[in-house]
N, C-alpha and C positions, 0 to 999 in steps of 0.2 A: 651606156648601160654598165653596171658593175656585176661581177661574179665573185663571190667570196668563197674561198675554200675553207670550210669549217673544220673538217677532219678527214683523214685518210687512213685506212687500215690495210696492212699487207703490202705496203709499197716497198719494192726491193731497193737495194742500195744503188746510188748513182743514177737515179731516175728523176724525170721532170714531169710535173703536171702541166699539160698544154690544153688550152681551150680555144676553139675556133668558132667565131660568130660571124657569119657571112664570109667576107673576104679577109677579115682581120684575125690574127692569131696572137695570143699572149701565152707565155710559158715562164715557169720559174721553178726552182727547187721547192719542195713542199715546206711551207711555214704555216702553222695553224693561224687562221684568220687572214691569210693573204688575199688581197683584193686585186683582181685583174679588171682594168678599165677599158671599155670599148667606146668608140665615137658615138655621140648622141644621135638621135634620129634626125636632127636638123643638119648634121654634117653631110657634105656632098658625098663622102665615101661611106656614110653610115649604111649598114645592111638593114634598112627599114623593113624590107619584106621578109626577113628571116623569122621563122617561127620556132626555131630551136638552136641550140648551140651544141658543139661536139667536144667531148672530153677525150683527150689522148694521153697516154703515158709513154714517154720516150726514155730509153736507157742511154745514159752517157757512158760511152765505151772508152773514151780517151780524153786527155786534157793536156794542153801545152800553152803557156803564155808566150806571145811573140812580141819582142820589143820594137817600138817605133821610134826609139831614140835617134835623133839626128836626121829625121826624114826630110826636114826642110833643107838641110845642107846637102842632102843626097838628091836634090832635084824634085822633091815632092813625092817620091815613091820608094818603097823598100821591097825588094824581092827576097823571098825565103825559099831557096831551092833545097829539096831533099829534107824538109823539116820532119823530124822524127817526133811523133806524138805518142807518148807512153800509154799503154793500155791500163785501164783501171781494173780489168779482170785478171785473175791469177793465170788462167790458161790462155789469155788473149795475147796476140803478138802486137808489137808496136806498129803504128800506122805511119806511112811516109806520104807527105803531101808537098806540092809546090804552090805557093801562094804569093800574091802581089798586092801590097797595100798602096793606095794612091790617094793623095790629097785632092779634095775638090777645089774648085777655083776660089771659093770663099776661104777655105782653110789655108790655101797656099799664101794668102795675103797676111796671115798672122805674123806678128813680130818674131824676132829671134828669141831663143831661149833666155830666160832670166837666170840669175845666179842660182836661185832656188831650184829651177827646173834642171839645171846642169847637175846639181848635187843629187837630185832625185833620179835622173837618168843613170848616173854612174852607180848609184846604189842598186838600181834595178839590174843593170848589167852584171854587177858583182854577184847578186843573188842568183841570176840565171846561170852564170858561168859555173857556180858551185852547186847548183840544184838545191839551193837552200829552201826555196818556197815549197818544193815538193816534200821535203823532209818535215818542215814545220806544219804543212797541211795534214800530213799523216799523223804527226804527233798530237796535234790538237783534236783531230777526229777521234783517236783512241782515248785521249784524255776525257773528252765529253762522253764517249761511249761507256767507259769504265768508272768514271767519277771517283777516283781513289781518295782516301782520307788525307793523304799528303801529296798534293799535286806537284810540288816542287821536286820531291824525291822521284816521283814517277817520271817527270820530264828529264831529269838528270840520267836516270837509268835508261830511258828510251834513247837518248842521244849517245850514251856510252855504248849501248847495244848496236846502234847504227854505225858507230865508228869501228867497232869490232867486226861487223859484217863487211865493211869496206876493206879492212885490212885482210880478212880471211879471203875475200874475193880476189884481191890483188895477189895474195900468196898462192891461191889455187891456180890462177892464170899463169903463174910463173913455174908451176910444178910440172915435172915430167914423170907421170906415174909409171911408165914402163921401166924406168931405171931404179925404182924404189923397191926394196925387198918385200915380196908378198903381193905387190900390186901390178907386176908385169906378167909375162907369160910363164915364168918359172915358179915353182913352189917356194914357200918361205924356207930359207936355209935352216938345216937342222936334221932331225930324224926323218928318214924316208923321203928325202927331197929329190931323189933321182940320181944323186951323186954317188950312192953306195949300192952294192948289189942287193937283190931282193932277200938275200939270206942275212941281212944286217941284224946283229944282236941288239938287244936293248941296252942302253947305257946305264950307268949307276943311277938309280932312282931313290937312293936312301934319303935325300933331302928334298924330295918332291912331295907335294901335298895336293892330291885331287882324288876324287872317288875312283877313277879308273886305275890310278896307281895303287890305291888301297886294295882293289880287287886283284891286281897283279901280285902284290905282296902276299895276299892271302893264299894264292895258288900260283906260284911262279911257273908252273908247267903249262898254264893256259896259252901263253904267247907261242910256245913251241907247237902246241896242238893246232892253233888256229892261223898262224901266220901265212901258211900256203893256201888257205881257203880264199875263194873269190865268189862274189855274188854273180848273178846272171849278167849284170851290166859291167862286171869287171872290177868292182870295188874291193880293196884289200883291207885287212885288219889294220895295217900300218897307217893307212889314210885316216881311219876313224880315230885312232888313239894318238896321232901325231901331236895335237895340241897339248895333251897332258904330259907327253914325253919331252916336248920342247920347253914347256913353261913350268918352272918349279912350283909356282903357286904359293899360298900362305897357309900355314897350319890352322889358323883361326877362321879362315874363310875358304872352305873347300868347295870347289866347283866340280862339274862333271869331268872335265878334261877330255871329253870324247864327243864327237859329232857323227851322225849317220851320213854315209855317202850316197845312199839311195834307199828306196823303200824296203829293200830286203836286208839291209845291214843289221838291224836289231835281231832279226830271226837267225841269220847266218852266224853271227858272233855272239849269240845269247849267253853262252857260258861266261863270257867276260863282261859284256854290256848289260846283262841281266842284273847283276849286283848293283851296277850304277843306277839303273832304273828303279830298283827296289829302294836304294838309299835316298833317291830324290822324291819318291812317292811312298813314304813310310806306311801309310794306311791302306795301300792298294794290295790286293791279293788277286792274282790271275785266276779267274773263275768263269770259264766259258766265253761267250761272245761279248765284246764291248757294246754297251747300250748305244742306240742311235735313235734320237728323237729330237728333231729340230723345227717342227712346225710351229709358227707363231701362235696359231689358234690354241695350242696346248698350254700357253702361258697364262698366268693369273691376270685378271683384269684390274686388280687393285693397284692403286698408285702408291709409290713410296711416300710422297709428300704432296697432296693436292694443293696445299697453300703456296708451295714454291718458295717458302722462306728458308727451309733447311737444306733441301736437296737442290743444289745449284748447277751441277755439271755431271755429265756421264759420258763414258767412252767405252767402246767395245773393240776388241782386236781378235781377229781370227786368222790362223795360218793354214795354208793348204799347199800341197805339192802335187805335181802331175805324174801319172804313171808313165813308165817307159823312158824316163829321163833321170840321169843322176842329179842329185841335189846340188845347189850352188857351191857346196863345199868341195865337190869332186867332179862337176860336169866339165865337158869340153867347151870351147868357144862356140862351136857349131850347135851343141845342145842348148846352151844358154840363149843363143839367138833364135832357135826354134821355139823355145818357151816364150820368149818375148813376142814372137810373131803370133802365137796362139792367143796370148793375153791381150795384145794390142788389137787383134782382130775381133775380140769380143765386143769392142765398142760399136761395131756394126752388126752385131748378132744378138742384141737384147740388152747389153750393158751400155746404157747411154752415158757417154763421157768423152773426155779428150785424153789421149795418151801423150805424155811428154817424156822422152828419153832424157837421162842425165846429160848435163852439158858436156860437150865434146865426144859424146857417143856417136859412132858412125854406123851403127848396126841396123837401125830401122829406116826403111826407105821413105816412110811418111814424114820424117823430120831428121834428115841427115845433119849431123852436128849437134843434135840435142836441143834442149830448151835454151832460150835466150838468157842473158845475164839478168835482165829484168824479171823474167819468170822465176829464175833460180832464187833471186833475192826475195821475191814475194812468197814463194813456197817455204823458204827457210824461216822467214819472219813469222809465218803462220804455223810453224812446227810440223810441216807436212813433207819435209825433204829429209832423206837419209844421206849420210856422207860416207866416204871411204873408211873402212875399219882401221882404227888407230891403236888397238890393243894387240899385244903379241899373241894372245890366245886366238883371237879371231883371224889374224893374219896367218898364223900357223894352220888354222883350220881350212885355209884355202878360199876364204870369202872375199879376198881382194884381187884375185887373179884377173888379169886383162881389164883392170879398172879404167874407165867406167862402162865398158862395152856391154850392151844389151841389158841395161838396168834403167829403170824409170819409174814414173809416178802416173797413175791413172786418176784423173780428176773426174769424178762422177757428177752428173747433173743434179742428182739428189743432194740436198743440203747436208754438209758435214760428212760426206762419204768420199773416201779415196782409198787407193790401194797401192802397194809397192810391188814392183816386179824385180825378182832376182836379187833380193837383199840377202837375208839369211835363209829364207825359204823361197820357193818359186813365187808364192803369193802371200801378202800380208794385207788383210782388209782392215780398215779403220772406219768407225762410225762415231761421230761426236754429237752431243746434244747440250745446248746451253739453256740456262734459266729454267725451263720447264722440263723436268726429268720424267720421261715415260719410257721405261725399258722395253715394254712390249712394242711400242711404236718404233723404237730404235732398232730392235732385233728384226722387226718386219722389213725395214728398209735394208738392213744388212743381208738378211736372208734372200731377198730378191736379187741382190747383186751376186751373192754366192751361187744362186740357182742359174743366173744368166751366164756366169763364167763356166759353171759346170756343164751346161748345155753346149756352149761354144767349144769347150774342150772335147766333149763326147763327139761332136760333129767332126773333129779332127782326129778321131780314133784314140783318144786318151780320156783321162778323168782324174779325180782326186784319189790319192793313195790312201787306202784304209786297211788297217790290220784288224783281224777278228779279235786279237788279244789286246792290242795296244791302242786301238782307235785310229785317229788320223795321224799319220807318220810325219814327224817334223825332224829337222836337222838336229836340234838340241833336245836331248831326252827329257828335259824338264817341261817341255811343252806338249808332250804326248797326250792322247785321250781326245776330249772334245776340242782341244787346241783353241780354247776360247778364254779370254780374260775380260772381265767386266770390272770397271772402276766407277764408283759413284762418289762425288765430292759433297760432303755434308758440313753444314755449319752447326755444330753441336758443342759449343764452348761450355755450357753448364754441365752436360753429361761427362765431358772429358775431365772436368775439374772434380766431379763428384764420384766417379767410378774408375775402376781399372778398365779403361776402354779396350786395351789390347786383349785382356782376358775375356772381356765380354764378347768381343768379335770372334775370338777363338771358339767360344761356345756355339757360334753359328757357322763354324768352318769358314770364317772370313779373316782377312788380314787388314790392318789399318796402319796408316802413316800420316803424320801431320805435315801440312804444307803451310809454312808461315808467310804472311805477306802476299797472298794471291792477288794479282793485279786488279781483279774485278771484285773479289769477295772477301779480302782480308785473310784471316786464319781459317783454313778449312781442314777437314780430316778426310783423306782419301781411303775409302773402304773398298777393298778389292776381293774378287772371288778367290776361292782356295784351289786346291789341287784339281786339275781337270781330268786326270786319268781315272777311269772307272765311272764317269758321269756323262750323261747325255746333255746336250746343250740346254734343253728345256729345264732339266732338273737344276743345272748350275745357275741359270738366270733366275728361276723361281726362288732358289736359296738366297741369292743376293737381294732380291726384292723383299723377301720375308725378314731377313736380318736387318736391312736398312730401314724398313718400315718400323720395326721394333725400336731401333735407335732413335728415330725421329719422334716416335710416340713418347719415349722416355724423356727426350729433350723438352717436348711440349708440356709434359707433366711437371718438370722442374720449373719451367717458365711460370706455371700457375702456382708454384709453391707446394706442390703435392709430393709426398714421399714416393720412392721408387723401389723400396726394399723388396716388395713382393715379386718384382719382375727381374731381380738380379739373380744370376746363377748361384745357387748355394744358399741364398737368403730367403727364397720363396718356398713354396710347398714341395718342390722337386729337389732331389739331390744335385750336387754340382756335377757337371758333365765330366767325363773321363773314364776311369776304371769303373766297371759296373758295381753298383752298390748292393744290389739284392743277390745277384747270382754270379759267381766267378766264372769267367770264360774257360774253355777247355785248355787253352794254352796261355802261359804267362807272357806278357809283352816284353820287349827288349828293355832291360834295366841297366844297360851299360853306362848310360849317362846320368843315372840317379845315384844320390850319395847319402840317403837316409839310412839309419841303422837297420830298419826292417827290410829295406830294399837290398842292402848289402848281404843280409843273412839269406834272403830269398835267392839272390843271385848265386851265393856260394853253395847252397844246398839244393837249388832247383835242378831238375824238375821234380825230384823225389818228394821233397817237403811240400811243395805246392800241390802235387797230385794227392798227397795224403790228407791235406787240410781243406781243400777247396769245397768238399761236400759236407763238412761238419756244420752243426748249429748248436748254439747254447740253448738251455731250457726255455728261454724267452724268444727263441727264433732268430737270434743275431748270427749272421753268417760271417765268414772270414773276409768277405769283400769289403765290409765297412771298416775293418781294422787297418789294413795297409793302404786303403784308398787315398788318404792324403799324400802319402809318399809316392805311390805308384801313379796317381792321376796327375800329379804336378811335378 
């Protein structure tokens, strides 16, 4: 009898189709049209009485090729003691087995190896010694999965990446983190590193460039007013501003230069950190309670791209911190380990997954010593692993202290979902979606994980830090608010060539960057959500969905040869976004970065001139908003 496997849907990776008919079993990796043959009814072993066959699906959890070279010379058998079989799963551990291969009487009579067999045996031994077969197998699997336009360049890049990983791994194994500045128990050398008294004065900041230094220059008295203040958990102002004081920065790329040390830091040191928050979130105005709405049912049901041709990839990232603990920038070793315990314990309290501490971490009793080298390599290759901080700014912020203690990765059972423990914040959730982009489905999966961790934390007497004014509190002030970032990768080459894509995205409060030579999709444009402060999660995601859907519709219109002028900001029936066209707002926006003649005059004579003119109209009803709008709005 023959059973042909015509087609299979939803078959996970590394699985086999297995069919049992009577006492006979046949199995193989799925190949469309695969025929599995069983003995005919006339065979003595034929299951003539069987009225059915059984289909099983087995998962291949590990694989290792064992050489039989020289078995004849070794007396007809080869023993493999302590054979390590690498796991095919990222979170799986290698399997150790003891096996013995023995020639049967018939095989033992076979002649000695021929010259060709000797060459083949030596080649096999060489490949096994250097693990070449494993590398080639992974390379060809990825090649066939992604099918790039230039396969040779893809293979060269893959092999170079593999070599870099081996070199990085060898270098990491030789490192002694405790002796490196900022990675041991002590603070990074510099301002407020514990070597000077608490009354330490600020150094000369005349050549420093960061937002917190700008605030100190604007009001030099702030440091003296706040330096003796402490939060309830003991965080000082010096700990928060140390990165900006230690690092000169660059005048053309100004970063915050400050990190929160706990959930109270922004409130306690608001006179200094407030201007930093305002500079990072220019359109945000503190007005009552920060909105909270994260239920997936509130999201739009419409898809960005039902065809799947333009929207090819999506990712979401959410940051959260736990109440009652200082943040990773300022926490003690004991606090960091307690946070890890709460997060790792969530795996048994609703969050289905496996927690893997960073390699060499001794903090978690469930896996002392951390993940294996194999797991580390697989996670790094999948872009799911974080490394020790290598920038002076992050080291000065305290993010590398006692590295890698109590830091790790939680691999969730849900596809594409994982989270980081004690990196820059206590928790960073990630959700990824390939090929078929459905943001509502993606957020539903991520929201379930957030809810599971939140309930596990509440069971331990803690929960997520939330500020009525600033939303979810994060270490970096740029991430405040909903603390959610959404990125959708779009293939929109016609629209990118025909329009100002950056300006178009700005009209939707989105950002865009081009990614050239994506391994699977070629050139794509990564469209990301805008400022999360002042927005609820649902509003932010719906905004991304609406904006990306519009971009995809415009691309599809261009594919059909249709014009898109009516949909472009400023070219359709509606005025260009920006400064109000019909009615001037009560307050003039900041014009310090504008250089037009009208703006210079407004800035010189404002607010008196603006207040005088904002309510006037010409006889035909034209207000002053339409006159300076080009200079003020752009």
